[in-house]
Backbone bond lengths (Angstrom), bond angles and torsions (degrees), N, CA, C in turn:
res aa  C-N    CA-C-N  psi(-1)  N-CA   C-N-CA  omega(-1)  CA-C   N-CA-C  phi
1 X - - - 1.361 - - 1.483 108.26 -
2 X 1.358 117.92 132.07 1.515 116.77 -179.89 1.543 108.91 -78.62
3 X 1.305 113.62 162.76 1.391 122.13 -177.90 1.644 115.57 -97.26
4 X 1.380 112.73 9.67 1.418 115.38 -177.86 1.478 115.39 -70.53
5 X 1.357 117.70 -23.12 1.532 115.32 -176.37 1.546 99.47 -132.77
6 X 1.400 106.08 131.05 1.421 119.10 -175.29 1.493 115.74 -55.37
7 X 1.352 114.05 -37.83 1.507 114.64 -178.91 1.445 118.56 -67.55
8 X 1.381 119.18 -21.48 1.433 123.96 -175.40 1.557 110.88 -64.43
9 X 1.274 120.59 -28.85 1.369 125.92 -169.04 1.476 109.33 -84.94
10 X 1.227 117.35 -25.23 1.529 123.79 -172.02 1.582 108.41 -86.33
11 X 1.349 115.63 140.77 1.458 122.82 -179.69 1.524 101.77 -64.69
12 X 1.386 108.97 141.47 1.555 117.80 170.87 1.519 108.79 -101.05
13 X 1.287 117.31 124.92 1.465 122.94 -177.20 1.475 108.29 -116.60
14 X 1.243 118.17 104.57 1.446 123.14 -179.15 1.408 107.72 -95.89
15 X 1.454 118.82 117.44 1.368 126.14 -175.05 1.617 109.19 -64.11
16 X 1.364 120.13 142.94 1.411 122.10 -176.43 1.529 108.20 -58.50
17 X 1.284 131.18 -35.93 1.471 123.47 -177.17 1.561 108.61 -72.70
18 X 1.272 119.40 -23.21 1.431 124.59 173.98 1.555 109.21 -69.02
19 X 1.317 115.84 -52.58 1.515 120.26 -179.35 1.547 107.62 -57.91
20 X 1.330 118.33 -39.03 1.415 117.29 -175.76 1.563 109.80 -72.21
21 X 1.184 120.47 -39.33 1.542 123.76 -176.02 1.567 111.52 -76.89
22 X 1.234 118.05 -42.65 1.467 122.61 -174.57 1.608 118.98 -105.09
23 X 1.270 113.69 81.43 1.381 120.07 -171.93 1.626 111.16 -92.54
24 X 1.324 115.92 -17.44 1.490 121.73 178.35 1.492 109.63 -134.18
25 X 1.286 116.62 157.16 1.498 121.21 172.98 1.533 102.57 -131.15
26 X 1.292 115.98 151.24 1.406 126.27 172.17 1.624 109.00 -105.74
27 X 1.359 116.27 125.75 1.433 117.19 178.23 1.405 109.66 -135.41
28 X 1.359 114.77 167.61 1.514 120.41 172.92 1.552 106.27 -111.29
29 X 1.302 117.77 125.73 1.452 123.74 171.40 1.447 110.41 -99.09
30 X 1.350 115.67 122.39 1.451 122.15 -172.61 1.496 109.62 -113.86
31 X 1.375 118.76 125.87 1.429 119.66 176.14 1.580 103.78 -100.87
32 X 1.339 116.40 106.42 1.517 118.97 -172.05 1.445 114.77 -65.69
33 X 1.442 116.84 -33.35 1.452 124.84 179.81 1.540 111.50 -63.26
34 X 1.338 112.42 -54.91 1.434 122.41 -177.16 1.553 116.56 -80.95
35 X 1.329 113.37 -6.60 1.348 124.21 -171.50 1.623 117.49 45.40
36 X 1.331 106.67 50.35 1.487 114.22 -179.72 1.528 111.90 -123.72
37 X 1.261 117.03 148.32 1.417 114.99 -177.41 1.608 106.45 -134.03
38 X 1.310 121.24 148.32 1.433 127.45 177.05 1.484 108.07 -131.55
39 X 1.379 108.16 135.47 1.487 113.66 178.27 1.549 104.00 -93.33
40 X 1.364 116.53 131.51 1.448 121.88 -176.12 1.471 109.83 -129.89
41 X 1.307 117.81 138.00 1.502 120.15 163.25 1.530 109.29 -105.59
42 X 1.341 112.94 120.44 1.378 124.45 -176.86 1.515 117.80 -111.02
43 X 1.342 120.61 140.35 1.480 126.12 -179.64 1.544 103.24 -76.28
44 X 1.383 116.35 133.89 1.419 122.50 174.59 1.618 108.65 -74.00
45 X 1.258 110.94 125.52 1.527 120.01 178.95 1.461 111.32 99.91
46 X 1.311 121.21 4.31 1.481 125.28 -173.00 1.465 109.79 -125.64
47 X 1.291 114.37 162.76 1.555 127.27 175.50 1.519 104.51 -100.05
48 X 1.315 118.56 130.33 1.456 124.39 176.89 1.565 109.22 -126.19
49 X 1.336 116.84 130.60 1.398 122.13 172.64 1.462 112.53 -69.92
50 X 1.270 109.96 138.64 1.527 115.89 174.30 1.560 115.19 -89.36
51 X 1.340 120.68 118.13 1.535 121.67 -166.64 1.580 104.03 -57.42
52 X 1.302 113.47 149.43 1.316 122.02 178.75 1.524 122.80 56.80
53 X 1.231 113.74 28.80 1.473 122.00 -175.27 1.624 107.04 -142.80
54 X 1.281 116.06 173.29 1.509 119.33 169.03 1.500 107.94 -104.85
55 X 1.273 118.10 22.53 1.532 122.23 -174.68 1.400 108.23 -111.27
56 X 1.417 113.33 165.46 1.420 126.87 174.05 1.499 108.39 -146.95
57 X 1.446 114.15 151.04 1.416 118.43 -179.91 1.602 104.37 -118.52
58 X 1.341 113.59 130.32 1.541 118.19 168.72 1.514 109.84 -101.37
59 X 1.343 117.71 130.39 1.348 119.13 178.53 1.593 103.48 -97.49
60 X 1.295 120.97 107.73 1.412 120.75 -177.89 1.478 112.80 -77.57
61 X 1.425 118.97 -45.06 1.416 120.61 177.05 1.501 108.29 -154.25
62 X 1.408 113.74 154.24 1.435 123.97 173.13 1.537 110.03 -123.49
63 X 1.360 118.11 125.17 1.396 122.27 179.14 1.493 108.05 -118.24
64 X 1.377 118.92 114.62 1.478 115.86 179.78 1.508 115.55 -69.00
65 X 1.416 116.21 -27.63 1.381 119.23 174.59 1.485 115.38 -131.54
66 X 1.278 115.15 73.64 1.503 124.95 -166.74 1.630 104.71 -56.06
67 X 1.366 110.53 139.51 1.346 118.25 172.05 1.478 108.64 -151.92
68 X 1.409 117.20 143.37 1.486 115.97 -172.72 1.529 106.26 -115.70
69 X 1.274 118.30 145.25 1.536 128.24 167.26 1.416 107.94 -115.55
70 X 1.393 107.71 -179.72 1.533 113.28 174.56 1.430 118.44 -62.04
71 X 1.416 113.95 -42.29 1.465 118.31 -177.15 1.501 113.93 -98.57
72 X 1.430 115.29 -18.64 1.526 111.07 -173.70 1.565 107.83 -160.01
73 X 1.357 108.89 170.99 1.516 121.06 -176.38 1.530 101.39 -119.65
74 X 1.448 110.24 139.51 1.522 116.46 179.06 1.483 105.40 -151.42
75 X 1.249 114.87 -167.80 1.502 125.33 -178.71 1.488 103.46 -121.22
76 X 1.324 113.45 130.11 1.548 117.61 -177.65 1.556 111.52 -67.64
77 X 1.282 114.79 -37.11 1.407 122.47 177.75 1.478 113.21 -154.70
78 X 1.283 122.61 -164.62 1.472 124.59 -176.06 1.472 109.10 -102.74
79 X 1.315 124.74 12.54 1.454 125.33 -179.77 1.537 108.34 -97.96
80 X 1.276 114.59 136.52 1.529 122.69 -178.18 1.536 113.20 -75.00
81 X 1.381 115.53 61.43 1.395 119.83 -176.97 1.573 111.79 -92.72
82 X 1.326 115.03 -31.07 1.538 116.73 174.14 1.563 108.16 -142.17
83 X 1.387 112.68 62.02 1.468 124.76 -172.35 1.587 109.26 -61.87
84 X 1.370 112.30 129.43 1.470 119.12 172.77 1.572 109.00 -137.68
85 X 1.261 112.79 156.85 1.520 120.95 176.90 1.468 107.75 -130.67
86 X 1.287 117.27 135.07 1.400 122.07 168.76 1.533 112.91 -95.13
87 X 1.405 119.39 117.22 1.398 124.53 -169.28 1.545 110.55 -129.70
88 X 1.292 110.27 150.65 1.560 118.58 175.80 1.485 105.44 -124.12
89 X 1.252 119.02 130.92 1.471 122.10 171.64 1.465 108.62 -99.93
90 X 1.331 116.98 131.94 1.446 123.72 -171.39 1.622 109.00 -122.46
91 X 1.244 109.82 147.05 1.538 111.96 179.84 1.626 99.93 -140.07
92 X 1.331 110.98 117.33 1.535 115.44 -178.29 1.424 111.28 64.77
93 X 1.355 114.32 32.39 1.604 115.22 -179.71 1.446 117.86 79.65
94 X 1.323 116.32 -0.55 1.471 125.21 -176.66 1.522 112.28 -108.63
95 X 1.410 122.10 131.43 1.319 121.74 -177.37 1.575 107.67 -66.20
96 X 1.369 114.11 139.87 1.492 119.57 178.54 1.493 111.13 -113.48
97 X 1.471 112.78 -41.20 1.459 121.69 179.26 1.379 108.31 -147.08
98 X 1.337 116.69 144.53 1.470 125.60 -178.18 1.454 109.75 -140.15
99 X 1.331 120.45 139.82 1.473 121.77 166.13 1.468 111.28 164.03
100 X 1.410 117.82 -172.72 1.280 126.96 -176.47 1.582 108.34 -92.27
101 X 1.379 113.03 145.92 1.403 123.89 175.36 1.538 107.90 -126.20
102 X 1.373 116.82 121.85 1.395 119.43 179.41 1.516 113.54 -101.00
103 X 1.347 115.81 141.45 1.399 114.25 178.91 1.476 114.94 -63.26
104 X 1.211 116.30 -48.15 1.566 121.62 -167.59 1.609 106.40 -107.53
105 X 1.249 124.21 -29.87 1.497 123.63 179.61 1.478 116.00 -105.34
106 X 1.323 116.78 64.82 1.376 115.27 -177.40 1.490 122.36 -65.42
107 X 1.308 117.57 -8.79 1.406 123.99 171.72 1.510 109.49 -68.20
108 X 1.306 124.62 -21.41 1.478 131.32 179.54 1.515 111.27 -93.52
109 X 1.386 117.42 1.29 1.459 113.13 177.99 1.547 113.00 -62.49
110 X 1.268 117.06 133.76 1.431 119.21 178.69 1.641 106.11 -96.69
111 X 1.338 117.72 -17.44 1.521 120.98 175.16 1.519 107.15 -69.22
112 X 1.340 119.38 129.08 1.422 124.95 -177.79 1.549 108.39 -140.49
113 X 1.244 115.67 135.60 1.363 117.92 177.18 1.553 109.72 -159.29
114 X 1.331 121.66 136.54 1.365 122.32 -172.77 1.598 116.70 -76.90
115 X 1.362 111.62 -26.18 1.397 118.97 -179.64 1.485 116.63 -97.65
116 X 1.407 115.63 -34.72 1.427 120.48 -171.73 1.522 111.08 -131.79
117 X 1.404 111.20 136.23 1.456 117.78 -174.46 1.621 104.21 -115.47
118 X 1.194 122.59 155.62 1.470 135.26 172.83 1.435 111.82 -128.87
119 X 1.390 109.71 126.69 1.510 114.34 178.63 1.454 109.69 -125.89
120 X 1.278 118.19 134.27 1.512 123.87 -176.08 1.565 106.54 -86.90
């Protein structure tokens, strides 16, 4: 894990009730160069190929109410008040970009990529 974003080093603790309720997430995958976007529904914990590309996205965690502590990241409760998803973009099985994508606070996104954007 790279040290460029503070959240990547902290352990992510997904509460059992969150895991039970949120099995999929809806995202928008945006190709900035081709100016195309695709709406995708992804399974949490799985890697999904992106149609018409050589890319895949892995959703590592979804937190409906993201909160950060010194040692770990978790969800305050099960309500989508500060929703965030930890994603990794893969090309040919190798990680290209990884980080958090927030539904409402995109300025806090730690996921960065010059060609491809992800919106929750």
